[in-house]
N, C-alpha and C positions, 0 to 999 in steps of 0.2 A: 795027409797032414791035416786034415780036418778031427782027427783023433783026438790028435796031440793038441788039437790048439782046445780042444773038451775039458782033456784030462786037465790041462794046465792051468783053466777056466776056473775047472769044478775043485780042484788045487788053492788058488786064491779064496774062492768064495769063504771052503770051509776054515781056513787059515784067518781069514778076516773075523769069522764070527766069534773063534775061539779067542782073538786081542782085546774085540769086544764085549765080551764075558769075563774076562780076566780085569781088563778095566774098570766095568761097574760095580766088581767084586770088591778091588781100591780103592773106588769111590766111596764103598758103603763102606767098607772100616775106617777109613777117615772119617768120614760124618759120625759114627760111633765111637772115636776116641773125643773127636771136639765135643762131641754131647757130654760125653762123662767129664770133661775138663769144667764145663759151665757148671754141670752141677757140683763140680766139688768148688768150685770156685763161690757158688750161688750158696754152699753149706757153710762158706766160710765166713762171707758178707754175714748173715743169718747170726754165724754165731760170736762175729764182733758187733753187730748191733746189740744182743744183747747183753755185752758187755757194757756197752756206751749207757744202752739205759739202766744197766742196773746201778751205775756209778752216778748218774740223774738223782735216782731215786734216794740215793744214798746223801748226794747233796742237797736234795728238798726236805730231809728227813722223813722221808717215806719206810716206815718197815724195818727191818732189824740190818741191824749191820756189823762190820767186822772194824774196827777203831783200831787196829794194827795195818789197815790200807789207807791210813788218813795219812797226809802229810803232817809232819811237825815241824810248826812253824816258831823257830825259838826269837822272840822279843829283844830288841836291843837299843837301850837308850843310853844318851851321849849329855852330860851335863854341860849344860851350855853356862851357866852361871861361873862355870870357871875360864872360859873363855875371855882372856885377854884384851878390853876395849881399843888398845891400841894397834893390836891385831886387825880388830875387824874396823877398825878406819883405816887400816892400811889398806885392807881390800879393797874397804868404800869406796876412798880416793879413784879406782881405778872407773867406779862408776860418774863421779863426775857433772849429776844431774839428778835433780831432787824427784821425778819422776821414777828413776831408776830405783833411789833409795827407798821410795816409798814400796816399789814391789819386791824389795830386799824384805822390808818392813811387814808385808802380808804372806810373802814365803815362808818365812820362822816367827810362831810368836815369839821365841824369846829372841830375837832382835830387835822386835815393835813394843814390847813387853817395856812399863814403866820399872825400874829397877828400885829395892830398897834405897840403896845410895843417893837416887837423881835420874835423870833422864835414862832412854830407853839406851841401848848401843845403837841406833840409829839415827838418833835426835845428837847425840857426841859423835858420831862421825858427821854429820851436817854441821855442827857446830864447828870443828876441828877444819869440816871443808871453808867454811866462811871465814874463821879469824885468820888460817894459815896461807889459804890460798888464795882464794876470789877475793880479802881483803874491802870489804865496802869502802868506798871515800864516807867524808861526813853527808855530803851531798846525798848518797846512795842512802845511810843509814837514818837521817829523817826521815826520807819517804819509807822508809821500812814499817812493818806491823811491829806494834807495843804489847805486850800481855802482862796483865796485872797478876796478884794475889802469888807474886814469887812464882811463877813458872814461863817459862820464855818456851815456844814451839819453833824449835828451829828449822823443821822442816820447810812449814808453811814460808818462814824467811827466806831461804834459798830461793825457793818456790816466787820468790814476789821480786829477790831480789835478779832472779833471771831472767824475766817478762823485763823487769826497769833497763835490764840491757842491748834487749832485742831492739830492733827498728819498730816505730809508729808502724802499724798497719790500718787500714781501710778495708773493716769486711762488712762492710754493708754500704751500696751504694742507691740510693734510694732518687727515683725522679726518673726522666729519660736523656739519652744522649749521652751520659759520663760513662766512661771508662777506664779500665788499669792502663798506664804504661808502660809500654817498654814489659811487659808480664810479672811486673812488681805491682803488690797491694799496696805497697809505700806511697806509690805515684800515679795519679789520675788528670783527665783533662776531658776539658767535653768542648763540643763544636759548635753549641745551639745553645744563644744570646737571648732571646725570646721568652725563655723557661728557667728556672732553679734545680739544681739536682744538688743532691748532698751527699760526702763523700763519712759514713761514722766508722771511730773507732771504739770497740768492745775493752779498751781498757776503761776500769772503773779505780778511780784516785779513791783513797779513802782518809789517808792522814796525812802531813807531812807536804815537803817543797817539789815539785816537779815542770819540770821544762821540756818545752817541742819546738823545736824549729820547723818552718816549711819553707822551698826554695819556690817563687814564683816562677814558672817557666812560659807563664802565657797567660791573656785574660787580663779584661779590663775592669771585673767587677769581682775579683775572690775576695773572699769571707773566710777570715778564718776563727774558730770560738771554742768553749766548752759550753757543754748543756748536763745537764742533770740524765743519769742512764733512763733510759727505756728502751724496751724490746720489739713492742708491737707497732708495726706501720701498716697493719690491714684498714687506716682510716685513710692513709694519701692515695690520692686518684692520679699514679704514674705518669700517666698523659699530660698530667697540668703543674706532674713536676713537685716539690719539696724545698721550701724555705722554712725555717724553727721560728722566723719573724713574722711568720705569713700570720694574722690571727682568724682564718679560717683552720688553719689546725692548733688551733689553740686548746680546746674542746679534747680533740681526740688524745693532744698528747696533757694536760691534767688530769684523764682520766688512770693514767696508767703513775700516778703520785702515790708515793709512797714517806713511811712515820719518819721518812732519811733524809727526806727534803725537809729539809728546817731553813728557817728565814724564805722571804720572800725573790730571791733572785737566784734564779732557775736556768737562767741561759745569758750567757757575754760572749761576746762576739766586736772583732776589728774587722774593717773594713780597708781592703789595705788601699787601693788605688786613692780613694776619697783621704785615707788616715783617721775615721769616725769611732771611734769606739761607744757604744750602745745596749744595753741590758734588759731584758723582760722578764716579769713573772708569769707570764704565759696570759694574762689577763688585760695588759697592755701595752704600747711599746714605748719605752724608756730612751730617749737620747741622752748619751754620755759627752765626752769629752774628744775633743776634735786636735790633731795632729799633721805632719806633712802624711801625706801621701804616699804610698812605695809602689816602684814600676816590679816590668821585667828584668830575671838576675840579682833579684835584691832578695834576702832571706828574714822573714818576718819569725820570731818568738813571741812565745809565749808561759810566763812563768805563775805558774798557779800555788799560791803557798794556802794549804788549807788551815795550817794554823793560824794566820791572821786573817785567814779568809779576803782573800786580797788575790786581785789579775792585773798582772804589769804585762807589757808590749815592749816588744826590741824588734830592733829594724840593723841590720846587718852587726848585730851587738850590741849595739847602742842605745841604752836605753830610751824610749819615748816617753813612759811616763806610767801612773796607775790607772787602770783603764775603772776597776771597782775595787771597793773593799766595805767591810762588815758584812 
């Protein structure tokens, strides 16, 4: 029994050694195949890299190259002068806004360049959009810019009409305690009665007649008015508030005076609760006319006539009088 066990054990060990040698040979063959495959891959990558380097040298104009390998590009042009303006107008009518028409003019020179027959294709599109679709009223026409020398820029006129038709927004709140109401920049309120805060719109009036109305939602000391345009409020101490008729602010405002400030009436206001109209040249306080006051719920209107140089005040659609002329 012992001899048989030894013989059985001996045979097992020999078989194991042969299997181990076979496994090592198989692994060696696999490693050799993998190595050869990697070498072939490296050679292919090096060859492809050399081709790309050669193409780069050709594109940079270095050394000699074969023109037959370069792509042939055929330049095609379209004569847009033959495009029917009515077709462009029809396409532009889907844009409907001055900024979109401006983008169209900047995209293609042929659309924005003035033609020998007159205005550019985009200008013609803006004109027809104004005349046939938007149709400004006589009131709006009077407020729109005019151009001399026989030229009319219809695109800026369209832009100005768009601004006339949007609600007036207060783009700047100066002072403290004033906030927008209901998430709208067209409505503001202030809970502080000890200091003045001012909401300012950035719409600049240059000519014509302009009208704005203000709904009084509360407060006993609300003031509405118009003033010369200026943008720098760095001189204002926010904690002390801001009021244009405060003589402590006159120097800071006058420092921004331009040649467009013609005359001596630089700010005109209506004190709603007292019914008093005042004006100033930012050098002194000028008291004007007194009418009946306005209360919560009333609508106060201001009519600015830049042609005549006057400011009129309305209460609930009824004319109170002219606050200032000249």
